[in-house]
N, CA, C and O atoms as CSV, one atom per row, in Angstrom:
chain,resi,resn,atom,element,x,y,z
A,1,MET,N,N,-208.105,-55.864,-88.176
A,1,MET,CA,C,-207.296,-55.704,-86.991
A,1,MET,C,C,-207.921,-56.531,-85.872
A,1,MET,O,O,-209.125,-56.452,-85.625
A,2,THR,N,N,-207.096,-57.322,-85.203
A,2,THR,CA,C,-207.607,-58.146,-84.117
A,2,THR,C,C,-207.742,-57.328,-82.839
A,2,THR,O,O,-207.170,-56.245,-82.717
A,3,SER,N,N,-208.497,-57.854,-81.900
A,3,SER,CA,C,-208.690,-57.117,-80.649
A,3,SER,C,C,-207.380,-56.961,-79.884
A,3,SER,O,O,-207.189,-55.954,-79.203
A,4,SER,N,N,-206.471,-57.938,-79.982
A,4,SER,CA,C,-205.192,-57.809,-79.278
A,4,SER,C,C,-204.364,-56.671,-79.860
A,4,SER,O,O,-203.629,-56.009,-79.128
A,5,MET,N,N,-204.470,-56.433,-81.161
A,5,MET,CA,C,-203.764,-55.309,-81.766
A,5,MET,C,C,-204.362,-53.994,-81.298
A,5,MET,O,O,-203.628,-53.033,-81.066
A,6,VAL,N,N,-205.657,-53.931,-81.156
A,6,VAL,CA,C,-206.312,-52.717,-80.683
A,6,VAL,C,C,-205.863,-52.413,-79.261
A,6,VAL,O,O,-205.579,-51.261,-78.932
A,7,GLU,N,N,-205.798,-53.436,-78.416
A,7,GLU,CA,C,-205.382,-53.240,-77.036
A,7,GLU,C,C,-203.959,-52.685,-76.973
A,7,GLU,O,O,-203.686,-51.792,-76.171
A,8,ILE,N,N,-203.064,-53.189,-77.792
A,8,ILE,CA,C,-201.689,-52.712,-77.796
A,8,ILE,C,C,-201.622,-51.256,-78.235
A,8,ILE,O,O,-200.823,-50.484,-77.704
A,9,LEU,N,N,-202.448,-50.877,-79.194
A,9,LEU,CA,C,-202.436,-49.502,-79.683
A,9,LEU,C,C,-203.018,-48.522,-78.676
A,9,LEU,O,O,-202.729,-47.328,-78.753
A,10,ASN,N,N,-203.825,-48.988,-77.741
A,10,ASN,CA,C,-204.492,-48.109,-76.800
A,10,ASN,C,C,-203.896,-48.163,-75.399
A,10,ASN,O,O,-204.623,-47.987,-74.421
A,11,ILE,N,N,-202.612,-48.400,-75.279
A,11,ILE,CA,C,-201.970,-48.411,-73.970
A,11,ILE,C,C,-201.989,-46.985,-73.426
A,11,ILE,O,O,-201.572,-46.055,-74.117
A,12,PRO,N,N,-202.467,-46.805,-72.198
A,12,PRO,CA,C,-202.516,-45.462,-71.617
A,12,PRO,C,C,-201.114,-44.962,-71.271
A,12,PRO,O,O,-200.132,-45.696,-71.379
A,13,GLN,N,N,-201.047,-43.718,-70.858
A,13,GLN,CA,C,-199.779,-43.143,-70.431
A,13,GLN,C,C,-199.697,-43.169,-68.907
A,13,GLN,O,O,-200.709,-43.131,-68.208
A,14,ILE,N,N,-198.476,-43.234,-68.421
A,14,ILE,CA,C,-198.233,-43.140,-66.988
A,14,ILE,C,C,-198.352,-41.673,-66.597
A,14,ILE,O,O,-197.765,-40.803,-67.240
A,15,GLN,N,N,-199.111,-41.403,-65.544
A,15,GLN,CA,C,-199.273,-40.038,-65.064
A,15,GLN,C,C,-198.452,-39.772,-63.800
A,15,GLN,O,O,-197.921,-38.677,-63.620
A,16,GLN,N,N,-198.351,-40.777,-62.927
A,16,GLN,CA,C,-197.656,-40.615,-61.657
A,16,GLN,C,C,-197.099,-41.960,-61.218
A,16,GLN,O,O,-197.628,-43.013,-61.574
A,17,VAL,N,N,-196.029,-41.910,-60.444
A,17,VAL,CA,C,-195.361,-43.109,-59.943
A,17,VAL,C,C,-195.124,-42.933,-58.448
A,17,VAL,O,O,-194.729,-41.858,-57.997
A,18,ALA,N,N,-195.365,-43.984,-57.691
A,18,ALA,CA,C,-195.047,-43.985,-56.260
A,18,ALA,C,C,-194.408,-45.326,-55.920
A,18,ALA,O,O,-194.831,-46.377,-56.400
A,19,VAL,N,N,-193.381,-45.262,-55.082
A,19,VAL,CA,C,-192.701,-46.473,-54.657
A,19,VAL,C,C,-192.649,-46.471,-53.131
A,19,VAL,O,O,-192.048,-45.588,-52.519
A,20,SER,N,N,-193.286,-47.468,-52.529
A,20,SER,CA,C,-193.233,-47.638,-51.074
A,20,SER,C,C,-192.260,-48.764,-50.762
A,20,SER,O,O,-191.567,-49.251,-51.655
A,21,ASP,N,N,-192.203,-49.178,-49.511
A,21,ASP,CA,C,-191.337,-50.301,-49.143
A,21,ASP,C,C,-191.853,-51.621,-49.695
A,21,ASP,O,O,-191.110,-52.601,-49.749
A,22,GLU,N,N,-193.125,-51.658,-50.108
A,22,GLU,CA,C,-193.728,-52.912,-50.559
A,22,GLU,C,C,-194.290,-52.887,-51.978
A,22,GLU,O,O,-194.420,-53.938,-52.605
A,23,LEU,N,N,-194.628,-51.690,-52.501
A,23,LEU,CA,C,-195.337,-51.619,-53.779
A,23,LEU,C,C,-194.764,-50.576,-54.728
A,23,LEU,O,O,-194.259,-49.535,-54.307
A,24,LEU,N,N,-194.854,-50.882,-56.020
A,24,LEU,CA,C,-194.678,-49.901,-57.090
A,24,LEU,C,C,-196.084,-49.613,-57.600
A,24,LEU,O,O,-196.789,-50.522,-58.038
A,25,THR,N,N,-196.491,-48.344,-57.543
A,25,THR,CA,C,-197.840,-47.956,-57.945
A,25,THR,C,C,-197.754,-46.934,-59.068
A,25,THR,O,O,-197.011,-45.957,-58.971
A,26,VAL,N,N,-198.516,-47.160,-60.136
A,26,VAL,CA,C,-198.565,-46.207,-61.247
A,26,VAL,C,C,-200.010,-45.780,-61.478
A,26,VAL,O,O,-200.923,-46.605,-61.509
A,27,ASP,N,N,-200.194,-44.477,-61.638
A,27,ASP,CA,C,-201.488,-43.913,-62.006
A,27,ASP,C,C,-201.475,-43.719,-63.517
A,27,ASP,O,O,-200.527,-43.160,-64.069
A,28,LEU,N,N,-202.527,-44.181,-64.181
A,28,LEU,CA,C,-202.576,-44.145,-65.638
A,28,LEU,C,C,-203.557,-43.096,-66.141
A,28,LEU,O,O,-204.469,-42.675,-65.428
A,29,SER,N,N,-203.347,-42.688,-67.380
A,29,SER,CA,C,-204.173,-41.644,-67.985
A,29,SER,C,C,-205.617,-42.068,-68.184
A,29,SER,O,O,-206.483,-41.213,-68.363
A,30,ASP,N,N,-205.902,-43.366,-68.158
A,30,ASP,CA,C,-207.282,-43.831,-68.316
A,30,ASP,C,C,-208.000,-43.988,-66.977
A,30,ASP,O,O,-209.122,-44.492,-66.926
A,31,GLY,N,N,-207.342,-43.549,-65.878
A,31,GLY,CA,C,-207.962,-43.591,-64.565
A,31,GLY,C,C,-207.584,-44.792,-63.715
A,31,GLY,O,O,-207.870,-44.810,-62.517
A,32,ARG,N,N,-206.950,-45.790,-64.306
A,32,ARG,CA,C,-206.547,-46.958,-63.517
A,32,ARG,C,C,-205.357,-46.632,-62.619
A,32,ARG,O,O,-204.528,-45.778,-62.933
A,33,VAL,N,N,-205.302,-47.322,-61.520
A,33,VAL,CA,C,-204.152,-47.297,-60.634
A,33,VAL,C,C,-203.697,-48.750,-60.507
A,33,VAL,O,O,-204.456,-49.610,-60.061
A,34,ILE,N,N,-202.451,-49.013,-60.903
A,34,ILE,CA,C,-201.914,-50.367,-60.898
A,34,ILE,C,C,-200.814,-50.431,-59.843
A,34,ILE,O,O,-199.923,-49.582,-59.814
A,35,ALA,N,N,-200.881,-51.438,-58.982
A,35,ALA,CA,C,-199.844,-51.643,-57.974
A,35,ALA,C,C,-199.304,-53.061,-58.106
A,35,ALA,O,O,-200.062,-54.022,-58.237
A,36,VAL,N,N,-197.989,-53.172,-58.071
A,36,VAL,CA,C,-197.329,-54.479,-58.159
A,36,VAL,C,C,-196.325,-54.595,-57.017
A,36,VAL,O,O,-195.836,-53.581,-56.519
A,37,PRO,N,N,-196.016,-55.811,-56.601
A,37,PRO,CA,C,-195.078,-55.997,-55.490
A,37,PRO,C,C,-193.683,-55.489,-55.841
A,37,PRO,O,O,-193.177,-55.746,-56.933
A,38,LEU,N,N,-193.074,-54.773,-54.915
A,38,LEU,CA,C,-191.724,-54.280,-55.141
A,38,LEU,C,C,-190.737,-55.438,-55.289
A,38,LEU,O,O,-189.689,-55.287,-55.917
A,39,ALA,N,N,-191.067,-56.572,-54.723
A,39,ALA,CA,C,-190.205,-57.761,-54.842
A,39,ALA,C,C,-190.010,-58.173,-56.301
A,39,ALA,O,O,-189.051,-58.878,-56.616
A,40,TRP,N,N,-190.901,-57.746,-57.191
A,40,TRP,CA,C,-190.734,-58.043,-58.612
A,40,TRP,C,C,-189.525,-57.322,-59.198
A,40,TRP,O,O,-188.995,-57.744,-60.226
A,41,TYR,N,N,-189.088,-56.253,-58.566
A,41,TYR,CA,C,-188.018,-55.405,-59.099
A,41,TYR,C,C,-186.935,-55.250,-58.029
A,41,TYR,O,O,-186.950,-54.281,-57.270
A,42,PRO,N,N,-185.995,-56.199,-57.966
A,42,PRO,CA,C,-185.002,-56.221,-56.885
A,42,PRO,C,C,-184.184,-54.941,-56.738
A,42,PRO,O,O,-183.829,-54.569,-55.620
A,43,ARG,N,N,-183.882,-54.269,-57.829
A,43,ARG,CA,C,-183.105,-53.033,-57.692
A,43,ARG,C,C,-183.908,-51.976,-56.939
A,43,ARG,O,O,-183.354,-51.239,-56.123
A,44,LEU,N,N,-185.196,-51.900,-57.207
A,44,LEU,CA,C,-186.038,-50.975,-56.445
A,44,LEU,C,C,-186.131,-51.428,-54.993
A,44,LEU,O,O,-186.065,-50.610,-54.075
A,45,LEU,N,N,-186.280,-52.708,-54.794
A,45,LEU,CA,C,-186.385,-53.264,-53.449
A,45,LEU,C,C,-185.161,-52.912,-52.606
A,45,LEU,O,O,-185.290,-52.602,-51.422
A,46,HIS,N,N,-183.973,-52.961,-53.214
A,46,HIS,CA,C,-182.731,-52.674,-52.506
A,46,HIS,C,C,-182.371,-51.193,-52.514
A,46,HIS,O,O,-181.399,-50.798,-51.870
A,47,GLY,N,N,-183.125,-50.371,-53.223
A,47,GLY,CA,C,-182.840,-48.944,-53.290
A,47,GLY,C,C,-183.275,-48.203,-52.037
A,47,GLY,O,O,-184.140,-48.662,-51.292
A,48,THR,N,N,-182.668,-47.065,-51.823
A,48,THR,CA,C,-183.070,-46.205,-50.712
A,48,THR,C,C,-184.331,-45.436,-51.116
A,48,THR,O,O,-184.643,-45.344,-52.303
A,49,PRO,N,N,-185.048,-44.888,-50.150
A,49,PRO,CA,C,-186.207,-44.053,-50.515
A,49,PRO,C,C,-185.832,-42.916,-51.465
A,49,PRO,O,O,-186.597,-42.595,-52.375
A,50,ALA,N,N,-184.677,-42.311,-51.265
A,50,ALA,CA,C,-184.247,-41.222,-52.156
A,50,ALA,C,C,-184.004,-41.742,-53.573
A,50,ALA,O,O,-184.391,-41.094,-54.546
A,51,GLU,N,N,-183.365,-42.908,-53.694
A,51,GLU,CA,C,-183.118,-43.486,-55.022
A,51,GLU,C,C,-184.428,-43.868,-55.697
A,51,GLU,O,O,-184.592,-43.652,-56.898
A,52,ARG,N,N,-185.355,-44.429,-54.940
A,52,ARG,CA,C,-186.663,-44.806,-55.498
A,52,ARG,C,C,-187.463,-43.590,-55.936
A,52,ARG,O,O,-188.241,-43.651,-56.888
A,53,GLY,N,N,-187.264,-42.492,-55.234
A,53,GLY,CA,C,-188.013,-41.276,-55.561
A,53,GLY,C,C,-187.455,-40.500,-56.732
A,53,GLY,O,O,-188.105,-39.583,-57.233
A,54,ASN,N,N,-186.265,-40.850,-57.176
A,54,ASN,CA,C,-185.632,-40.175,-58.306
A,54,ASN,C,C,-185.908,-40.970,-59.584
A,54,ASN,O,O,-185.102,-41.805,-59.995
A,55,TRP,N,N,-187.048,-40.701,-60.199
A,55,TRP,CA,C,-187.446,-41.401,-61.414
A,55,TRP,C,C,-187.870,-40.385,-62.464
A,55,TRP,O,O,-188.139,-39.223,-62.158
A,56,ARG,N,N,-187.922,-40.850,-63.713
A,56,ARG,CA,C,-188.462,-40.022,-64.805
A,56,ARG,C,C,-189.193,-40.927,-65.772
A,56,ARG,O,O,-188.886,-42.113,-65.894
A,57,LEU,N,N,-190.163,-40.351,-66.455
A,57,LEU,CA,C,-190.918,-41.101,-67.457
A,57,LEU,C,C,-190.137,-41.121,-68.757
A,57,LEU,O,O,-189.460,-40.153,-69.101
A,58,THR,N,N,-190.235,-42.225,-69.477
A,58,THR,CA,C,-189.541,-42.389,-70.751
A,58,THR,C,C,-190.525,-42.892,-71.807
A,58,THR,O,O,-191.637,-43.311,-71.485
A,59,GLY,N,N,-190.106,-42.844,-73.056
A,59,GLY,CA,C,-190.872,-43.445,-74.140
A,59,GLY,C,C,-192.307,-42.977,-74.225
A,59,GLY,O,O,-193.229,-43.792,-74.213
A,60,SER,N,N,-192.509,-41.671,-74.310
A,60,SER,CA,C,-193.866,-41.105,-74.397
A,60,SER,C,C,-194.737,-41.542,-73.224
A,60,SER,O,O,-195.914,-41.865,-73.389
A,61,GLN,N,N,-194.135,-41.545,-72.038
A,61,GLN,CA,C,-194.815,-41.892,-70.792
A,61,GLN,C,C,-195.272,-43.346,-70.757
A,61,GLN,O,O,-196.293,-43.675,-70.153
A,62,ALA,N,N,-194.495,-44.215,-71.417
A,62,ALA,CA,C,-194.802,-45.652,-71.428
A,62,ALA,C,C,-193.780,-46.452,-70.629
A,62,ALA,O,O,-193.835,-47.682,-70.613
A,63,GLY,N,N,-192.848,-45.770,-69.968
A,63,GLY,CA,C,-191.839,-46.444,-69.176
A,63,GLY,C,C,-191.342,-45.547,-68.064
A,63,GLY,O,O,-191.589,-44.341,-68.059
A,64,ILE,N,N,-190.638,-46.154,-67.121
A,64,ILE,CA,C,-190.092,-45.434,-65.977
A,64,ILE,C,C,-188.612,-45.775,-65.875
A,64,ILE,O,O,-188.215,-46.932,-66.014
A,65,HIS,N,N,-187.799,-44.742,-65.628
A,65,HIS,CA,C,-186.353,-44.925,-65.484
A,65,HIS,C,C,-185.908,-44.361,-64.135
A,65,HIS,O,O,-186.263,-43.240,-63.771
A,66,TRP,N,N,-185.125,-45.155,-63.399
A,66,TRP,CA,C,-184.511,-44.732,-62.149
A,66,TRP,C,C,-183.010,-44.644,-62.391
A,66,TRP,O,O,-182.335,-45.673,-62.371
A,67,PRO,N,N,-182.463,-43.448,-62.619
A,67,PRO,CA,C,-181.039,-43.341,-62.957
A,67,PRO,C,C,-180.104,-43.802,-61.843
A,67,PRO,O,O,-179.052,-44.374,-62.127
A,68,ASP,N,N,-180.466,-43.567,-60.586
A,68,ASP,CA,C,-179.595,-43.965,-59.478
A,68,ASP,C,C,-179.515,-45.478,-59.314
A,68,ASP,O,O,-178.554,-45.992,-58.741
A,69,LEU,N,N,-180.516,-46.188,-59.814
A,69,LEU,CA,C,-180.573,-47.647,-59.669
A,69,LEU,C,C,-180.333,-48.376,-60.986
A,69,LEU,O,O,-180.320,-49.606,-61.024
A,70,ASP,N,N,-180.143,-47.617,-62.069
A,70,ASP,CA,C,-179.984,-48.191,-63.406
A,70,ASP,C,C,-181.111,-49.184,-63.697
A,70,ASP,O,O,-180.868,-50.305,-64.145
A,71,GLU,N,N,-182.343,-48.753,-63.434
A,71,GLU,CA,C,-183.529,-49.604,-63.600
A,71,GLU,C,C,-184.500,-48.955,-64.574
A,71,GLU,O,O,-184.761,-47.755,-64.500
A,72,ASP,N,N,-185.027,-49.754,-65.478
A,72,ASP,CA,C,-186.051,-49.328,-66.431
A,72,ASP,C,C,-187.187,-50.334,-66.390
A,72,ASP,O,O,-186.960,-51.541,-66.467
A,73,ILE,N,N,-188.406,-49.836,-66.269
A,73,ILE,CA,C,-189.585,-50.701,-66.244
A,73,ILE,C,C,-190.606,-50.133,-67.213
A,73,ILE,O,O,-190.933,-48.948,-67.164
A,74,SER,N,N,-191.104,-50.987,-68.091
A,74,SER,CA,C,-192.104,-50.534,-69.061
A,74,SER,C,C,-193.515,-50.738,-68.507
A,74,SER,O,O,-193.771,-51.668,-67.743
A,75,LEU,N,N,-194.402,-49.864,-68.903
A,75,LEU,CA,C,-195.800,-50.008,-68.530
A,75,LEU,C,C,-196.350,-51.314,-69.087
A,75,LEU,O,O,-197.151,-51.977,-68.428
A,76,LYS,N,N,-195.939,-51.684,-70.266
A,76,LYS,CA,C,-196.403,-52.935,-70.870
A,76,LYS,C,C,-196.097,-54.116,-69.948
A,76,LYS,O,O,-196.957,-54.970,-69.730
A,77,ASN,N,N,-194.881,-54.169,-69.409
A,77,ASN,CA,C,-194.529,-55.274,-68.508
A,77,ASN,C,C,-195.332,-55.236,-67.223
A,77,ASN,O,O,-195.716,-56.283,-66.700
A,78,ILE,N,N,-195.590,-54.044,-66.707
A,78,ILE,CA,C,-196.422,-53.932,-65.511
A,78,ILE,C,C,-197.821,-54.455,-65.805
A,78,ILE,O,O,-198.371,-55.243,-65.035
A,79,LEU,N,N,-198.395,-54.017,-66.918
A,79,LEU,CA,C,-199.755,-54.444,-67.267
A,79,LEU,C,C,-199.840,-55.944,-67.528
A,79,LEU,O,O,-200.862,-56.569,-67.245
A,80,LEU,N,N,-198.772,-56.519,-68.065
A,80,LEU,CA,C,-198.754,-57.958,-68.340
A,80,LEU,C,C,-198.349,-58.785,-67.123
A,80,LEU,O,O,-198.335,-60.015,-67.185
A,81,GLY,N,N,-198.021,-58.121,-66.022
A,81,GLY,CA,C,-197.644,-58.839,-64.811
A,81,GLY,C,C,-196.293,-59.515,-64.905
A,81,GLY,O,O,-196.080,-60.577,-64.320
A,82,GLN,N,N,-195.372,-58.895,-65.647
A,82,GLN,CA,C,-194.048,-59.496,-65.833
A,82,GLN,C,C,-193.024,-58.843,-64.903
A,82,GLN,O,O,-192.728,-57.657,-65.048
A,83,PRO,N,N,-192.488,-59.597,-63.962
A,83,PRO,CA,C,-191.445,-59.055,-63.086
A,83,PRO,C,C,-190.128,-58.873,-63.834
A,83,PRO,O,O,-190.011,-59.223,-65.009
A,84,SER,N,N,-189.157,-58.331,-63.145
A,84,SER,CA,C,-187.831,-58.111,-63.717
A,84,SER,C,C,-187.271,-59.407,-64.277
A,84,SER,O,O,-187.442,-60.475,-63.688
A,85,GLY,N,N,-186.609,-59.308,-65.401
A,85,GLY,CA,C,-185.970,-60.472,-65.995
A,85,GLY,C,C,-184.483,-60.512,-65.718
A,85,GLY,O,O,-183.761,-61.312,-66.314
A,86,GLU,N,N,-184.005,-59.641,-64.801
A,86,GLU,CA,C,-182.574,-59.592,-64.502
A,86,GLU,C,C,-182.119,-60.889,-63.846
A,86,GLU,O,O,-182.795,-61.425,-62.968
A,87,SER,N,N,-180.974,-61.383,-64.281
A,87,SER,CA,C,-180.437,-62.622,-63.713
A,87,SER,C,C,-179.902,-62.363,-62.302
A,87,SER,O,O,-179.565,-61.234,-61.945
A,88,GLN,N,N,-179.836,-63.414,-61.529
A,88,GLN,CA,C,-179.279,-63.307,-60.178
A,88,GLN,C,C,-177.812,-62.882,-60.218
A,88,GLN,O,O,-177.348,-62.152,-59.342
A,89,THR,N,N,-177.092,-63.338,-61.229
A,89,THR,CA,C,-175.682,-62.968,-61.372
A,89,THR,C,C,-175.545,-61.468,-61.590
A,89,THR,O,O,-174.715,-60.816,-60.956
A,90,SER,N,N,-176.357,-60.923,-62.486
A,90,SER,CA,C,-176.325,-59.493,-62.763
A,90,SER,C,C,-176.720,-58.689,-61.526
A,90,SER,O,O,-176.073,-57.696,-61.192
A,91,LEU,N,N,-177.766,-59.116,-60.860
A,91,LEU,CA,C,-178.215,-58.421,-59.654
A,91,LEU,C,C,-177.121,-58.455,-58.584
A,91,LEU,O,O,-176.861,-57.443,-57.933
A,92,GLN,N,N,-176.490,-59.598,-58.402
A,92,GLN,CA,C,-175.444,-59.706,-57.383
A,92,GLN,C,C,-174.267,-58.800,-57.704
A,92,GLN,O,O,-173.704,-58.178,-56.803
A,93,ARG,N,N,-173.879,-58.713,-58.999
A,93,ARG,CA,C,-172.804,-57.794,-59.400
A,93,ARG,C,C,-173.169,-56.366,-59.045
A,93,ARG,O,O,-172.339,-55.609,-58.543
A,94,TRP,N,N,-174.432,-55.998,-59.314
A,94,TRP,CA,C,-174.902,-54.641,-59.012
A,94,TRP,C,C,-174.883,-54.403,-57.499
A,94,TRP,O,O,-174.427,-53.353,-57.046
A,95,LEU,N,N,-175.372,-55.361,-56.721
A,95,LEU,CA,C,-175.377,-55.215,-55.266
A,95,LEU,C,C,-173.950,-55.074,-54.725
A,95,LEU,O,O,-173.697,-54.259,-53.838
A,96,ASP,N,N,-173.024,-55.868,-55.261
A,96,ASP,CA,C,-171.628,-55.818,-54.817
A,96,ASP,C,C,-170.983,-54.475,-55.131
A,96,ASP,O,O,-170.074,-54.049,-54.419
A,97,SER,N,N,-171.434,-53.809,-56.175
A,97,SER,CA,C,-170.855,-52.530,-56.568
A,97,SER,C,C,-171.411,-51.345,-55.780
A,97,SER,O,O,-170.908,-50.228,-55.904
A,98,ARG,N,N,-172.430,-51.577,-54.983
A,98,ARG,CA,C,-173.057,-50.484,-54.229
A,98,ARG,C,C,-172.293,-50.122,-52.981
A,98,ARG,O,O,-172.701,-49.221,-52.247
């Protein structure tokens, strides 16, 4: 087994989530606290504080779902530094429907 396979198998669980006007912050079961720019996730950026605060953990605490914003973010993508892959067209359709 390669070290990259070991790292994938040992992904911690999300314990807590906080969303401010500028950051998405996740507390992990291994003690790390990871914060990424909210600009990476336009639906969160455009959401109200109430919508941002309405989240639930998914996939054995390896992802976060915001039902009011139809947004899903995986811990893997956060750890890899990958922002939203949503197209501008899709985002604009969503914004227009709000």
